C-alpha positions, 0 to 999 in steps of 0.5 A: 641204717642210721641206728644200729640199735637192735639190728642183726649184725654178722661179722666174719674175722671177729676174733681180732683187729678191725672185726673184734673192733666193729663187734665192740662198737656195734655192742654199744649201740645195742646191736644183736651180734652173730660173729665168726672167725677160725681163731676160736681163742681170739673169737672166745675173747671177742665174745667175753668183751661183747657181753660185758658191754651188755650186747647179745652175741653169739660166736661161731667157728667158721672158715669163710673160704667153705661155701657150704658152711657160709651158706648153712650159717646164714640160714641159721643166723636168719632162722634164729632172728628172723631177719639180718640187717647188716653183714661185714665180710671182714675176714682176710689173710695176707701173703708176701711173695713174688709171683715167681716164688709163691706157691699155688697152694698159697695163692688159692688159699689167700683167694679162697679167704680174701675173695671167695670169703666175700663171694661166699658171705655176699651171695649166702646173705644177700636174699636175707638182707633184701628181705629184711627191708633195711639191709647193708652189707659192707665188704673189705677191700684195701688200699692194695685194691687201688695199686699193685706193689711187688710181693703183693700180687696175690693180695692185690688180686683178691682186694682189686677183685673185691672192690670191683665185685662190690662196686658192681654189686652196689650198682645191681642194687640201686638199679633193682631199688633194692633196700640194701646199701653197700660200701667197699672199705679201703683201710690203710695201714691198721695196727693189727696182726695180719702182717705178723701172721702172713705166709711167705718169706723165711722167719727173718724176712717175716719178722722184719715185714711185720716190724716195718708194717708196725711202724706205718700202721697209722690207725687203730682198729677202733678208729677203723670201726668208727669210720666203718660205721659212720660210713655206713651211716652215711651209705658211702659207696666207698669207705677209706680209712686213715690219712694214708689211704687217701694219699694212696687212692691219689697216687694212680690218679695223679701219676697213672701206671708211672707209680709202678716205677718207684715202688719197684725201686723201694721193693729193690732197695728192700731186697738189697737190705736183706741180702737178696 
C-alpha cells in the first residue's frame, strides 16, 4: 500500500488524538474514510475537519468493545464501498491503579476496549481486507507493550497482548501469502487526552498524573500519524513513535528484568510526594 488515494480506510477512536490526526492525514491523500468513536462531539469535529479537506467521510458512533456492533459496522462499510483496504484499530483508554486497588470492573472495562476492541476489529474486517487484494491492518499497542510499569498492570496486560496478537497475525498472513500487511504500533508519549481521561486515583492524583504526562509527552498526534502512514507504506512490522519509544524498547533488551527495580523506585518516590 504505497498510495492511499481512493483507498477505503477505517479508523476507530477518531474523535481525538492519533485517530483524528490519522483521519486528517489520510484526507490529504484522498482516502475514503469511515471513522468511529464513542465521543459523538469529538467525532463530529473530526468529520467536519476531514470534509474541509475535501475528502469523503462518514462518522459512526461505535463502542469497539461491543462485538456485535463492530461486526455489523464491518459489514456496513464493505457493503457501502464494495471493499475495505486499511483498518486502524486505534481506540483506547487508560487506567492508573495498583493491582491491589483496582476493581474487576475497571480491569474488564480497559481490556474490553484496548484488547477486545483490537480483536473485534481484526476479526470483523480481516475477511474484507483479504478480499480487497490490497489490505492493511494496523493495531495500536504502546511502549507499555515492552515494559511493565507500576500502577499500569491492566494497560500493560492489554498492550502486551495486542503486541503478541498482532505479531502472530502478521506471521499467519505471511504463511498463507495473503495480500494483507500488518503493523503493530508502539507510541511513546503522545500529546493526547488519554491520561487526562483515565480512570483510577482521586481527583488530585488524576490531575497530577495528567500534568506529569503532559511534561513528558514528546510527540504530537500529527507527527504520530505521519510516522504510522510512513510505516504502512514501508510495510513495517513494528512502528515506534517518538524518541522515547526507541529508548524504552531498548531498556529490557539491555537490562533484562533488572529494569523493574528502578521503575519501582520511581513509583515509590511518586507515592511519597503524594503523601501515600
